[in-house]
N, CA, C, O and the ligand as a Tripos MOL2 file, in Angstrom:
@<TRIPOS>MOLECULE
protein
  261   259    66     0     0
PROTEIN
NO_CHARGES

@<TRIPOS>ATOM
      1 N          13.5530   48.1990  -57.5390 N.3       1 MET1
      2 CA         14.1220   49.0360  -56.4780 C.3       1 MET1
      3 C          13.1430   49.2240  -55.3230 C.2       1 MET1
      4 O          13.5470   49.2940  -54.1630 O.2       1 MET1
      5 N          11.8850   49.3040  -55.6410 N.am      2 ALA2
      6 CA         10.8590   49.4980  -54.6120 C.3       2 ALA2
      7 C          10.8310   48.3020  -53.6570 C.2       2 ALA2
      8 O          10.6520   48.4630  -52.4490 O.2       2 ALA2
      9 N          11.0080   47.1110  -54.2120 N.am      3 ALA3
     10 CA         10.9740   45.8980  -53.3950 C.3       3 ALA3
     11 C          12.1600   45.8660  -52.4270 C.2       3 ALA3
     12 O          12.0370   45.4000  -51.2950 O.2       3 ALA3
     13 N          13.2880   46.3590  -52.8800 N.am      4 LYS4
     14 CA         14.4930   46.3710  -52.0580 C.3       4 LYS4
     15 C          14.3140   47.3000  -50.8510 C.2       4 LYS4
     16 O          14.7410   46.9820  -49.7410 O.2       4 LYS4
     17 N          13.6930   48.4220  -51.0810 N.am      5 ALA5
     18 CA         13.4590   49.3940  -50.0080 C.3       5 ALA5
     19 C          12.5200   48.8150  -48.9560 C.2       5 ALA5
     20 O          12.7030   49.0420  -47.7600 O.2       5 ALA5
     21 N          11.5310   48.0800  -49.4000 N.am      6 ALA6
     22 CA         10.5640   47.4850  -48.4790 C.3       6 ALA6
     23 C          11.2340   46.4300  -47.6050 C.2       6 ALA6
     24 O          10.9250   46.3070  -46.4200 O.2       6 ALA6
     25 N          12.1430   45.6770  -48.1920 N.am      7 ALA7
     26 CA         12.8390   44.6240  -47.4590 C.3       7 ALA7
     27 C          13.7390   45.2210  -46.3850 C.2       7 ALA7
     28 O          13.8920   44.6580  -45.3020 O.2       7 ALA7
     29 N          14.3190   46.3490  -46.6960 N.am      8 LYS8
     30 CA         15.2260   46.9970  -45.7590 C.3       8 LYS8
     31 C          14.4510   47.4790  -44.5270 C.2       8 LYS8
     32 O          14.9670   47.4420  -43.4100 O.2       8 LYS8
     33 N          13.2570   47.9140  -44.7310 N.am      9 LYS9
     34 CA         12.4490   48.4520  -43.6480 C.3       9 LYS9
     35 C          12.0710   47.3620  -42.6400 C.2       9 LYS9
     36 O          11.9150   47.6370  -41.4500 O.2       9 LYS9
     37 N          11.9270   46.1380  -43.1190 N.am     10 SER10
     38 CA         11.4870   45.0590  -42.2340 C.3      10 SER10
     39 C          12.6400   44.3170  -41.5700 C.2      10 SER10
     40 O          12.4280   43.3940  -40.7830 O.2      10 SER10
     41 N          13.8550   44.7270  -41.8950 N.am     11 SER11
     42 CA         14.9950   44.0570  -41.2690 C.3      11 SER11
     43 C          15.0390   44.3710  -39.7830 C.2      11 SER11
     44 O          14.7020   45.4770  -39.3620 O.2      11 SER11
     45 N          15.4570   43.3900  -38.9910 N.am     12 LYS12
     46 CA         15.4400   43.6050  -37.5470 C.3      12 LYS12
     47 C          16.8350   43.6450  -36.9370 C.2      12 LYS12
     48 O          17.8370   43.3290  -37.5780 O.2      12 LYS12
     49 N          16.8530   44.0500  -35.6670 N.am     13 GLY13
     50 CA         18.1150   44.0560  -34.9550 C.3      13 GLY13
     51 C          18.9200   45.3310  -35.1270 C.2      13 GLY13
     52 O          20.1320   45.3350  -34.9100 O.2      13 GLY13
     53 N          18.2640   46.4050  -35.5130 N.am     14 ALA14
     54 CA         18.9830   47.6530  -35.7420 C.3      14 ALA14
     55 C          19.1950   48.4180  -34.4420 C.2      14 ALA14
     56 O          20.2590   48.9920  -34.2090 O.2      14 ALA14
     57 N          18.1700   48.4180  -33.6080 N.am     15 SER15
     58 CA         18.2580   49.2180  -32.3870 C.3      15 SER15
     59 C          18.4360   48.3570  -31.1430 C.2      15 SER15
     60 O          17.6350   47.4600  -30.8800 O.2      15 SER15
     61 N          19.4870   48.6330  -30.3830 N.am     16 SER16
     62 CA         19.7000   47.9140  -29.1350 C.3      16 SER16
     63 C          19.0820   48.6870  -27.9750 C.2      16 SER16
     64 O          18.8150   48.1250  -26.9130 O.2      16 SER16
     65 N          18.8630   49.9620  -28.1870 N.am     17 LYS17
     66 CA         18.2990   50.8100  -27.1540 C.3      17 LYS17
     67 C          16.8320   50.4380  -26.8960 C.2      17 LYS17
     68 O          16.2890   50.6870  -25.8200 O.2      17 LYS17
     69 N          16.2370   49.8580  -27.8750 N.am     18 LYS18
     70 CA         14.8370   49.4580  -27.7720 C.3      18 LYS18
     71 C          14.6370   48.4420  -26.6410 C.2      18 LYS18
     72 O          13.5630   48.3640  -26.0450 O.2      18 LYS18
     73 N          15.6780   47.6730  -26.3610 N.am     19 ASP19
     74 CA         15.5920   46.6470  -25.3190 C.3      19 ASP19
     75 C          15.4810   47.2450  -23.9190 C.2      19 ASP19
     76 O          15.1030   46.5630  -22.9670 O.2      19 ASP19
     77 N          15.8110   48.5030  -23.8140 N.am     20 ALA20
     78 CA         15.7830   49.1440  -22.5010 C.3      20 ALA20
     79 C          14.3640   49.4920  -22.0710 C.2      20 ALA20
     80 O          14.1230   49.8920  -20.9320 O.2      20 ALA20
     81 N          13.4460   49.3360  -22.9900 N.am     21 TYR21
     82 CA         12.0570   49.6390  -22.6670 C.3      21 TYR21
     83 C          11.1710   48.4320  -22.9210 C.2      21 TYR21
     84 O          11.4850   47.5710  -23.7440 O.2      21 TYR21
     85 N          10.0720   48.3850  -22.2090 N.am     22 LYS22
     86 CA          9.0590   47.3910  -22.5180 C.3      22 LYS22
     87 C           7.6970   47.9730  -22.1510 C.2      22 LYS22
     88 O           7.5930   48.8520  -21.2960 O.2      22 LYS22
     89 N           6.6900   47.4830  -22.7910 N.am     23 THR23
     90 CA          5.3620   47.9820  -22.4800 C.3      23 THR23
     91 C           4.6780   47.0290  -21.5120 C.2      23 THR23
     92 O           4.6750   45.8110  -21.6890 O.2      23 THR23
     93 N           4.1110   47.6210  -20.5050 N.am     24 GLU24
     94 CA          3.4570   46.8220  -19.4740 C.3      24 GLU24
     95 C           2.0880   47.4270  -19.1950 C.2      24 GLU24
     96 O           1.9860   48.5200  -18.6390 O.2      24 GLU24
     97 N           1.0560   46.7230  -19.5780 N.am     25 GLY25
     98 CA         -0.2950   47.2340  -19.3750 C.3      25 GLY25
     99 C          -0.5360   48.5420  -20.1210 C.2      25 GLY25
    100 O          -1.2490   49.4220  -19.6400 O.2      25 GLY25
    101 N           0.0670   48.6550  -21.3010 N.am     26 GLY26
    102 CA         -0.1100   49.8620  -22.0990 C.3      26 GLY26
    103 C           0.7960   51.0000  -21.6680 C.2      26 GLY26
    104 O           0.7710   52.0840  -22.2510 O.2      26 GLY26
    105 N           1.6020   50.7430  -20.6370 N.am     27 LYS27
    106 CA          2.5250   51.7760  -20.1530 C.3      27 LYS27
    107 C           3.9410   51.4340  -20.5470 C.2      27 LYS27
    108 O           4.3450   50.2720  -20.5330 O.2      27 LYS27
    109 N           4.6870   52.4620  -20.8970 N.am     28 LEU28
    110 CA          6.0840   52.2480  -21.2540 C.3      28 LEU28
    111 C           6.9430   52.3060  -19.9970 C.2      28 LEU28
    112 O           6.9810   53.3230  -19.3050 O.2      28 LEU28
    113 N           7.6230   51.2200  -19.7130 N.am     29 VAL29
    114 CA          8.4570   51.1940  -18.5120 C.3      29 VAL29
    115 C           9.8960   50.8830  -18.8780 C.2      29 VAL29
    116 O          10.1700   50.1610  -19.8370 O.2      29 VAL29
    117 N          10.7980   51.4350  -18.1080 N.am     30 ARG30
    118 CA         12.2180   51.1730  -18.3420 C.3      30 ARG30
    119 C          12.5990   49.8580  -17.6660 C.2      30 ARG30
    120 O          12.2080   49.5960  -16.5280 O.2      30 ARG30
    121 N          13.3530   49.0530  -18.3670 N.am     31 THR31
    122 CA         13.8110   47.7960  -17.7750 C.3      31 THR31
    123 C          15.2340   47.9360  -17.2520 C.2      31 THR31
    124 O          15.7440   47.0650  -16.5480 O.2      31 THR31
    125 N          15.8570   49.0410  -17.6090 N.am     32 LYS32
    126 CA         17.2240   49.2700  -17.1460 C.3      32 LYS32
    127 C          17.2650   50.5680  -16.3510 C.2      32 LYS32
    128 O          16.5160   51.4980  -16.6500 O.2      32 LYS32
    129 N          18.1190   50.6420  -15.3570 N.am     33 PRO33
    130 CA         18.2350   51.8880  -14.5960 C.3      33 PRO33
    131 C          18.9340   52.9610  -15.4150 C.2      33 PRO33
    132 O          19.8140   52.6700  -16.2250 O.2      33 PRO33
    133 N          18.5290   54.2030  -15.1910 N.am     34 VAL34
    134 CA         19.1810   55.3120  -15.8880 C.3      34 VAL34
    135 C          20.1250   56.0130  -14.9240 C.2      34 VAL34
    136 O          19.9210   55.9820  -13.7100 O.2      34 VAL34
    137 N          21.1370   56.6320  -15.4560 N.am     35 CYS35
    138 CA         22.1230   57.3250  -14.6330 C.3      35 CYS35
    139 C          21.5310   58.6020  -14.0440 C.2      35 CYS35
    140 O          21.0120   59.4430  -14.7780 O.2      35 CYS35
    141 N          21.6070   58.7500  -12.7270 N.am     36 PRO36
    142 CA         21.0790   59.9620  -12.0900 C.3      36 PRO36
    143 C          21.9140   61.2030  -12.4030 C.2      36 PRO36
    144 O          21.4460   62.3310  -12.2500 O.2      36 PRO36
    145 N          23.1270   60.9870  -12.8320 N.am     37 LYS37
    146 CA         24.0000   62.1240  -13.1610 C.3      37 LYS37
    147 C          23.8180   62.5450  -14.6090 C.2      37 LYS37
    148 O          23.7260   63.7340  -14.9120 O.2      37 LYS37
    149 N          23.7670   61.5770  -15.4900 N.am     38 CYS38
    150 CA         23.6580   61.8810  -16.9160 C.3      38 CYS38
    151 C          22.2040   62.1530  -17.3110 C.2      38 CYS38
    152 O          21.9440   62.8380  -18.3000 O.2      38 CYS38
    153 N          21.2640   61.6170  -16.5400 N.am     39 GLY39
    154 CA         19.8590   61.8750  -16.8170 C.3      39 GLY39
    155 C          19.2370   60.8230  -17.7090 C.2      39 GLY39
    156 O          19.8990   59.8710  -18.1220 O.2      39 GLY39
    157 N          17.9600   61.0020  -18.0030 N.am     40 PRO40
    158 CA         17.2180   60.0440  -18.8240 C.3      40 PRO40
    159 C          17.8680   59.8840  -20.2050 C.2      40 PRO40
    160 O          18.3160   60.8560  -20.8130 O.2      40 PRO40
    161 N          17.9070   58.6650  -20.6720 N.am     41 GLY41
    162 CA         18.5000   58.4170  -21.9900 C.3      41 GLY41
    163 C          19.8430   57.7320  -21.8640 C.2      41 GLY41
    164 O          20.2970   57.0650  -22.7950 O.2      41 GLY41
    165 N          20.4840   57.8940  -20.7100 N.am     42 VAL42
    166 CA         21.7510   57.2060  -20.4680 C.3      42 VAL42
    167 C          21.5010   56.0440  -19.5210 C.2      42 VAL42
    168 O          21.2400   56.2280  -18.3320 O.2      42 VAL42
    169 N          21.5860   54.8690  -20.0670 N.am     43 PHE43
    170 CA         21.3020   53.6880  -19.2660 C.3      43 PHE43
    171 C          22.5640   53.1600  -18.6100 C.2      43 PHE43
    172 O          23.6670   53.2800  -19.1430 O.2      43 PHE43
    173 N          22.3720   52.5740  -17.4450 N.am     44 MET44
    174 CA         23.5050   52.0490  -16.7140 C.3      44 MET44
    175 C          23.6450   50.5560  -16.9690 C.2      44 MET44
    176 O          22.6620   49.8460  -17.1820 O.2      44 MET44
    177 N          24.8720   50.1080  -16.9430 N.am     45 ALA45
    178 CA         25.1320   48.6910  -17.1390 C.3      45 ALA45
    179 C          24.8240   47.9450  -15.8550 C.2      45 ALA45
    180 O          25.2820   48.3270  -14.7780 O.2      45 ALA45
    181 N          24.0560   46.8950  -15.9720 N.am     46 THR46
    182 CA         23.6870   46.1470  -14.7700 C.3      46 THR46
    183 C          24.6620   44.9930  -14.5470 C.2      46 THR46
    184 O          24.9320   44.1990  -15.4480 O.2      46 THR46
    185 N          25.1730   44.9250  -13.3430 N.am     47 HIS47
    186 CA         26.0490   43.8280  -12.9480 C.3      47 HIS47
    187 C          25.3600   43.0200  -11.8540 C.2      47 HIS47
    188 O          24.2330   43.3190  -11.4590 O.2      47 HIS47
    189 N          26.0330   42.0250  -11.3880 N.am     48 LYS48
    190 CA         25.4470   41.1210  -10.3980 C.3      48 LYS48
    191 C          25.0060   41.8610   -9.1290 C.2      48 LYS48
    192 O          23.9020   41.6500   -8.6260 O.2      48 LYS48
    193 N          25.8830   42.7260   -8.6270 N.am     49 ASP49
    194 CA         25.5750   43.3990   -7.3660 C.3      49 ASP49
    195 C          25.6240   44.9230   -7.4590 C.2      49 ASP49
    196 O          25.5710   45.6180   -6.4440 O.2      49 ASP49
    197 N          25.7250   45.4250   -8.6680 N.am     50 ARG50
    198 CA         25.7900   46.8810   -8.8130 C.3      50 ARG50
    199 C          25.4110   47.2880  -10.2270 C.2      50 ARG50
    200 O          25.3420   46.4680  -11.1420 O.2      50 ARG50
    201 N          25.1720   48.5700  -10.3700 N.am     51 VAL51
    202 CA         24.9550   49.1170  -11.6990 C.3      51 VAL51
    203 C          25.9580   50.2460  -11.8990 C.2      51 VAL51
    204 O          26.2890   50.9610  -10.9530 O.2      51 VAL51
    205 N          26.4340   50.4030  -13.1110 N.am     52 SER52
    206 CA         27.4050   51.4540  -13.3480 C.3      52 SER52
    207 C          27.1370   52.1630  -14.6680 C.2      52 SER52
    208 O          26.6470   51.5700  -15.6290 O.2      52 SER52
    209 N          27.4720   53.4470  -14.6870 N.am     53 CYS53
    210 CA         27.2980   54.2370  -15.8930 C.3      53 CYS53
    211 C          28.5800   54.2060  -16.7120 C.2      53 CYS53
    212 O          29.6620   54.5040  -16.2050 O.2      53 CYS53
    213 N          28.4490   53.8460  -17.9690 N.am     54 GLY54
    214 CA         29.6200   53.7810  -18.8290 C.3      54 GLY54
    215 C          30.0530   55.1400  -19.3230 C.2      54 GLY54
    216 O          31.1230   55.2860  -19.9150 O.2      54 GLY54
    217 N          29.2170   56.1350  -19.0770 N.am     55 LYS55
    218 CA         29.5080   57.4680  -19.5790 C.3      55 LYS55
    219 C          30.2950   58.2920  -18.5650 C.2      55 LYS55
    220 O          31.3270   58.8730  -18.9020 O.2      55 LYS55
    221 N          29.8090   58.3440  -17.3180 N.am     56 CYS56
    222 CA         30.4630   59.1790  -16.3130 C.3      56 CYS56
    223 C          31.1500   58.3510  -15.2250 C.2      56 CYS56
    224 O          31.9110   58.8810  -14.4150 O.2      56 CYS56
    225 N          30.8690   57.0430  -15.2180 N.am     57 GLY57
    226 CA         31.5390   56.1850  -14.2530 C.3      57 GLY57
    227 C          30.8110   56.0390  -12.9310 C.2      57 GLY57
    228 O          31.3120   55.3940  -12.0100 O.2      57 GLY57
    229 N          29.6460   56.6280  -12.8320 N.am     58 TYR58
    230 CA         28.8640   56.5360  -11.5980 C.3      58 TYR58
    231 C          28.4770   55.0830  -11.3240 C.2      58 TYR58
    232 O          27.9920   54.3780  -12.2080 O.2      58 TYR58
    233 N          28.7000   54.6540  -10.0870 N.am     59 THR59
    234 CA         28.3690   53.2700   -9.7150 C.3      59 THR59
    235 C          27.4310   53.2570   -8.5150 C.2      59 THR59
    236 O          27.6160   54.0030   -7.5530 O.2      59 THR59
    237 N          26.4530   52.4210   -8.5890 N.am     60 GLU60
    238 CA         25.5040   52.3010   -7.4870 C.3      60 GLU60
    239 C          25.3730   50.8250   -7.1280 C.2      60 GLU60
    240 O          25.0770   49.9790   -7.9720 O.2      60 GLU60
    241 N          25.6030   50.5460   -5.8430 N.am     61 PHE61
    242 CA         25.5260   49.1620   -5.4100 C.3      61 PHE61
    243 C          24.0900   48.7680   -5.0960 C.2      61 PHE61
    244 O          23.2980   49.5790   -4.6170 O.2      61 PHE61
    245 N          23.7810   47.5460   -5.3660 N.am     62 ALA62
    246 CA         22.4310   47.0640   -5.1160 C.3      62 ALA62
    247 C          22.1390   47.0310   -3.6270 C.2      62 ALA62
    248 O          22.9620   46.6130   -2.8120 O.2      62 ALA62
    249 N          20.9510   47.4810   -3.3050 N.am     63 LYS63
    250 CA         20.5650   47.4780   -1.8910 C.3      63 LYS63
    251 C          20.1210   46.0790   -1.4850 C.2      63 LYS63
    252 O          19.4140   45.3840   -2.2140 O.2      63 LYS63
    253 N          20.5600   45.7010   -0.3070 N.am     64 LYS64
    254 CA         20.1750   44.3800    0.1770 C.3      64 LYS64
    255 C          18.9270   44.4810    1.0170 C.2      64 LYS64
    256 O          18.8310   45.2890    1.9410 O.2      64 LYS64
    257 N          17.9910   43.6550    0.6780 N.am     65 GLU65
    258 CA         16.7060   43.6960    1.3960 C.3      65 GLU65
    259 C          16.7390   42.7830    2.6110 C.2      65 GLU65
    260 O          15.7500   42.6860    3.3370 O.2      65 GLU65
    261 ZN         26.3990   58.7700  -16.0130 Zn       66 ZN66
@<TRIPOS>BOND
     1     1     2 1
     2     2     3 1
     3     3     4 2
     4     3     5 am
     5     5     6 1
     6     6     7 1
     7     7     8 2
     8     7     9 am
     9     9    10 1
    10    10    11 1
    11    11    12 2
    12    11    13 am
    13    13    14 1
    14    14    15 1
    15    15    16 2
    16    15    17 am
    17    17    18 1
    18    18    19 1
    19    19    20 2
    20    19    21 am
    21    21    22 1
    22    22    23 1
    23    23    24 2
    24    23    25 am
    25    25    26 1
    26    26    27 1
    27    27    28 2
    28    27    29 am
    29    29    30 1
    30    30    31 1
    31    31    32 2
    32    31    33 am
    33    33    34 1
    34    34    35 1
    35    35    36 2
    36    35    37 am
    37    37    38 1
    38    38    39 1
    39    39    40 2
    40    39    41 am
    41    41    42 1
    42    42    43 1
    43    43    44 2
    44    43    45 am
    45    45    46 1
    46    46    47 1
    47    47    48 2
    48    47    49 am
    49    49    50 1
    50    50    51 1
    51    51    52 2
    52    51    53 am
    53    53    54 1
    54    54    55 1
    55    55    56 2
    56    55    57 am
    57    57    58 1
    58    58    59 1
    59    59    60 2
    60    59    61 am
    61    61    62 1
    62    62    63 1
    63    63    64 2
    64    63    65 am
    65    65    66 1
    66    66    67 1
    67    67    68 2
    68    67    69 am
    69    69    70 1
    70    70    71 1
    71    71    72 2
    72    71    73 am
    73    73    74 1
    74    74    75 1
    75    75    76 2
    76    75    77 am
    77    77    78 1
    78    78    79 1
    79    79    80 2
    80    79    81 am
    81    81    82 1
    82    82    83 1
    83    83    84 2
    84    83    85 am
    85    85    86 1
    86    86    87 1
    87    87    88 2
    88    87    89 am
    89    89    90 1
    90    90    91 1
    91    91    92 2
    92    91    93 am
    93    93    94 1
    94    94    95 1
    95    95    96 2
    96    95    97 am
    97    97    98 1
    98    98    99 1
    99    99   100 2
   100    99   101 am
   101   101   102 1
   102   102   103 1
   103   103   104 2
   104   103   105 am
   105   105   106 1
   106   106   107 1
   107   107   108 2
   108   107   109 am
   109   109   110 1
   110   110   111 1
   111   111   112 2
   112   111   113 am
   113   113   114 1
   114   114   115 1
   115   115   116 2
   116   115   117 am
   117   117   118 1
   118   118   119 1
   119   119   120 2
   120   119   121 am
   121   121   122 1
   122   122   123 1
   123   123   124 2
   124   123   125 am
   125   125   126 1
   126   126   127 1
   127   127   128 2
   128   127   129 am
   129   129   130 1
   130   130   131 1
   131   131   132 2
   132   131   133 am
   133   133   134 1
   134   134   135 1
   135   135   136 2
   136   135   137 am
   137   137   138 1
   138   138   139 1
   139   139   140 2
   140   139   141 am
   141   141   142 1
   142   142   143 1
   143   143   144 2
   144   143   145 am
   145   145   146 1
   146   146   147 1
   147   147   148 2
   148   147   149 am
   149   149   150 1
   150   150   151 1
   151   151   152 2
   152   151   153 am
   153   153   154 1
   154   154   155 1
   155   155   156 2
   156   155   157 am
   157   157   158 1
   158   158   159 1
   159   159   160 2
   160   159   161 am
   161   161   162 1
   162   162   163 1
   163   163   164 2
   164   163   165 am
   165   165   166 1
   166   166   167 1
   167   167   168 2
   168   167   169 am
   169   169   170 1
   170   170   171 1
   171   171   172 2
   172   171   173 am
   173   173   174 1
   174   174   175 1
   175   175   176 2
   176   175   177 am
   177   177   178 1
   178   178   179 1
   179   179   180 2
   180   179   181 am
   181   181   182 1
   182   182   183 1
   183   183   184 2
   184   183   185 am
   185   185   186 1
   186   186   187 1
   187   187   188 2
   188   187   189 am
   189   189   190 1
   190   190   191 1
   191   191   192 2
   192   191   193 am
   193   193   194 1
   194   194   195 1
   195   195   196 2
   196   195   197 am
   197   197   198 1
   198   198   199 1
   199   199   200 2
   200   199   201 am
   201   201   202 1
   202   202   203 1
   203   203   204 2
   204   203   205 am
   205   205   206 1
   206   206   207 1
   207   207   208 2
   208   207   209 am
   209   209   210 1
   210   210   211 1
   211   211   212 2
   212   211   213 am
   213   213   214 1
   214   214   215 1
   215   215   216 2
   216   215   217 am
   217   217   218 1
   218   218   219 1
   219   219   220 2
   220   219   221 am
   221   221   222 1
   222   222   223 1
   223   223   224 2
   224   223   225 am
   225   225   226 1
   226   226   227 1
   227   227   228 2
   228   227   229 am
   229   229   230 1
   230   230   231 1
   231   231   232 2
   232   231   233 am
   233   233   234 1
   234   234   235 1
   235   235   236 2
   236   235   237 am
   237   237   238 1
   238   238   239 1
   239   239   240 2
   240   239   241 am
   241   241   242 1
   242   242   243 1
   243   243   244 2
   244   243   245 am
   245   245   246 1
   246   246   247 1
   247   247   248 2
   248   247   249 am
   249   249   250 1
   250   250   251 1
   251   251   252 2
   252   251   253 am
   253   253   254 1
   254   254   255 1
   255   255   256 2
   256   255   257 am
   257   257   258 1
   258   258   259 1
   259   259   260 2
@<TRIPOS>SUBSTRUCTURE
     1 MET1         2 RESIDUE 1 A MET
     2 ALA2         6 RESIDUE 1 A ALA
     3 ALA3        10 RESIDUE 1 A ALA
     4 LYS4        14 RESIDUE 1 A LYS
     5 ALA5        18 RESIDUE 1 A ALA
     6 ALA6        22 RESIDUE 1 A ALA
     7 ALA7        26 RESIDUE 1 A ALA
     8 LYS8        30 RESIDUE 1 A LYS
     9 LYS9        34 RESIDUE 1 A LYS
    10 SER10       38 RESIDUE 1 A SER
    11 SER11       42 RESIDUE 1 A SER
    12 LYS12       46 RESIDUE 1 A LYS
    13 GLY13       50 RESIDUE 1 A GLY
    14 ALA14       54 RESIDUE 1 A ALA
    15 SER15       58 RESIDUE 1 A SER
    16 SER16       62 RESIDUE 1 A SER
    17 LYS17       66 RESIDUE 1 A LYS
    18 LYS18       70 RESIDUE 1 A LYS
    19 ASP19       74 RESIDUE 1 A ASP
    20 ALA20       78 RESIDUE 1 A ALA
    21 TYR21       82 RESIDUE 1 A TYR
    22 LYS22       86 RESIDUE 1 A LYS
    23 THR23       90 RESIDUE 1 A THR
    24 GLU24       94 RESIDUE 1 A GLU
    25 GLY25       98 RESIDUE 1 A GLY
    26 GLY26      102 RESIDUE 1 A GLY
    27 LYS27      106 RESIDUE 1 A LYS
    28 LEU28      110 RESIDUE 1 A LEU
    29 VAL29      114 RESIDUE 1 A VAL
    30 ARG30      118 RESIDUE 1 A ARG
    31 THR31      122 RESIDUE 1 A THR
    32 LYS32      126 RESIDUE 1 A LYS
    33 PRO33      130 RESIDUE 1 A PRO
    34 VAL34      134 RESIDUE 1 A VAL
    35 CYS35      138 RESIDUE 1 A CYS
    36 PRO36      142 RESIDUE 1 A PRO
    37 LYS37      146 RESIDUE 1 A LYS
    38 CYS38      150 RESIDUE 1 A CYS
    39 GLY39      154 RESIDUE 1 A GLY
    40 PRO40      158 RESIDUE 1 A PRO
    41 GLY41      162 RESIDUE 1 A GLY
    42 VAL42      166 RESIDUE 1 A VAL
    43 PHE43      170 RESIDUE 1 A PHE
    44 MET44      174 RESIDUE 1 A MET
    45 ALA45      178 RESIDUE 1 A ALA
    46 THR46      182 RESIDUE 1 A THR
    47 HIS47      186 RESIDUE 1 A HIS
    48 LYS48      190 RESIDUE 1 A LYS
    49 ASP49      194 RESIDUE 1 A ASP
    50 ARG50      198 RESIDUE 1 A ARG
    51 VAL51      202 RESIDUE 1 A VAL
    52 SER52      206 RESIDUE 1 A SER
    53 CYS53      210 RESIDUE 1 A CYS
    54 GLY54      214 RESIDUE 1 A GLY
    55 LYS55      218 RESIDUE 1 A LYS
    56 CYS56      222 RESIDUE 1 A CYS
    57 GLY57      226 RESIDUE 1 A GLY
    58 TYR58      230 RESIDUE 1 A TYR
    59 THR59      234 RESIDUE 1 A THR
    60 GLU60      238 RESIDUE 1 A GLU
    61 PHE61      242 RESIDUE 1 A PHE
    62 ALA62      246 RESIDUE 1 A ALA
    63 LYS63      250 RESIDUE 1 A LYS
    64 LYS64      254 RESIDUE 1 A LYS
    65 GLU65      258 RESIDUE 1 A GLU
    66 ZN66       261 GROUP 0 **** ****
């Protein structure tokens, strides 16, 4: 039983939220925009020319440089 528990701990692909962060130079940075209405923790879906919040529906268009 002990071996089974250890195997479960090393299984991957459990958290998708983990992809929203990455470490850069020892600093934790967000790779996805967060919703300004819902606050930190609610990530927005990125599209080709805009980002949108799946929770409240807030949409922000990409700024053209
Ligand atoms: Zn939102």
